[in-house]
C-alpha positions in Angstrom: 4.2 9.0 28.2 1.7 11.7 28.8 1.5 14.5 26.1 -1.4 16.8 26.6 -0.8 18.7 23.3 -0.8 15.5 21.3 -3.9 14.2 23.1 -5.7 17.5 22.4 -4.8 17.3 18.7 -6.1 13.7 18.4 -9.3 14.6 20.3 -10.0 17.2 17.6 -9.3 14.7 14.8 -11.6 12.1 16.5 -14.4 14.7 16.7 -14.1 15.6 13.0 -13.9 11.9 12.1 -17.1 11.4 14.0 -18.9 14.1 11.9 -17.5 12.5 8.7 -18.5 9.0 9.7 -22.0 10.2 10.7 -22.5 11.6 7.2 -21.2 8.5 5.6 -23.5 6.3 7.7 -26.5 8.4 6.6 -25.6 7.8 3.0 -25.1 4.1 3.7 -28.5 3.9 5.4 -30.1 5.5 2.4 -28.5 2.8 0.2 -26.5 5.5 -1.7 -23.2 4.1 -0.5 -21.7 0.7 -0.1 -18.2 1.5 1.1 -16.7 4.6 2.4 -13.9 4.1 -0.1 -16.4 5.1 -2.8 -16.2 8.6 -1.4 -14.0 11.6 -1.3 -14.8 14.2 1.4 -14.3 17.9 2.0 -14.4 19.1 5.5 -15.3 22.8 5.9 -14.2 24.5 9.1 -13.1 28.0 10.2 -11.5 26.6 13.3 -7.7 27.0 12.8 -7.1 24.5 15.6 -8.9 21.8 13.6 -7.1 22.7 10.5 -3.7 22.5 12.4 -4.7 19.1 13.9 -4.7 17.6 10.4 -1.3 19.0 9.4 1.0 16.2 8.4 -1.9 13.7 8.7 -3.6 11.8 5.8 -7.2 12.7 6.3 -8.4 10.2 3.8 -6.7 7.4 5.8 -8.3 8.8 9.0 -11.7 8.9 7.5 -11.3 5.7 5.5 -12.2 7.3 2.2 -10.5 7.5 -1.1 -9.8 11.2 -0.8 -10.1 14.0 1.8 -9.5 17.8 2.0 -9.9 20.2 4.8 -11.1 23.6 3.7 -11.7 27.0 5.2 -14.9 28.6 3.9 -13.4 32.1 4.4 -10.7 31.4 1.8 -12.3 28.7 -0.4 -15.6 28.7 -2.2 -18.2 26.5 -0.5 -20.9 24.7 -2.6 -24.1 24.8 -0.5 -25.4 21.6 -2.1 -24.6 18.3 -0.4 -23.3 19.9 2.8 -24.0 18.1 6.1 -23.7 20.0 9.3 -22.0 17.9 11.9 -21.4 18.8 15.5 -18.0 20.4 14.7 -17.6 20.8 11.0 -19.5 20.8 7.7 -19.0 17.7 5.6 -19.4 17.6 1.8 -19.3 14.2 -0.1 -18.2 13.5 -3.6 -19.2 10.1 -5.0 -16.3 8.6 -7.0 -17.6 5.2 -7.9 -19.7 6.4 -10.8 -17.2 9.0 -12.0 -15.4 7.7 -15.1 -12.2 9.7 -14.2 -11.8 7.4 -11.1 -10.9 3.7 -11.1 -10.8 1.3 -8.2 -7.3 0.1 -7.1 -7.1 -3.7 -6.9 -4.9 -3.5 -3.9 -6.3 -0.7 -1.6 -9.8 -0.5 -3.1 -9.5 3.3 -3.1 -10.9 5.2 -6.1 -8.2 7.3 -7.8 -7.4 8.9 -11.1 -4.0 7.3 -11.3 -4.9 3.6 -11.5 -2.9 2.1 -14.3 -0.3 4.9 -14.4 2.5 2.3 -13.7 2.5 -0.2 -16.6 4.1 -2.8 -14.4 1.0 -2.7 -12.1 -1.9 -1.8 -14.4 -4.6 -2.5 -11.8 -3.0 -0.4 -9.0 -2.9 3.3 -8.1 0.5 5.0 -8.2 0.8 4.8 -4.4 0.1 1.0 -4.3 2.3 0.4 -7.3 5.2 2.0 -5.5 4.5 -0.1 -2.5 4.4 -3.3 -4.6 7.6 -2.3 -6.3 9.3 -1.9 -2.9 7.9 -5.3 -1.7 9.1 -7.0 -4.9 12.6 -5.5 -4.6 12.9 -6.8 -1.1 11.5 -10.3 -1.8 
C-alpha cells in the first residue's frame, strides 16, 4: 500500500495545483473570474520532475480549468504579461469566457472550441458528446 515514488509525484502535483489555485483565487477576489472553468492555464517550469509528474495526467482536470498546459521556458516562448510567480512555478491565465472561439459545454461547463461538433449533441463538447453517446448506447 505504500509507494514512495507515487507519493512524491502527487506531492509535486499538489504543490503546482496550489500555485494555480492561488492565482485563480486572486482573479476571483478581483472580480475578474467567476468560475475556474472560465480559464485555461499555462504552467511554466524548468523542473523536469514537475513536468514528469504531469505525464499521463489531465492537468485541466487537476486544476479544475477548461484547459491546461505545462511548458518549459527553455524550449517554449514565454509571454511576460499575465505571469504570476507562485512558490514552485509561474502561472499564466487565459480567459476563455469572452473569447468567441470558445463555447461553454452544457454538460461539463468547460469552455472549448469543439462545442457543437457532434450534431447529435449540439450543446456539448466532443468529449462530453462521446460520453453521452456511450451512456445512451448502454441505457
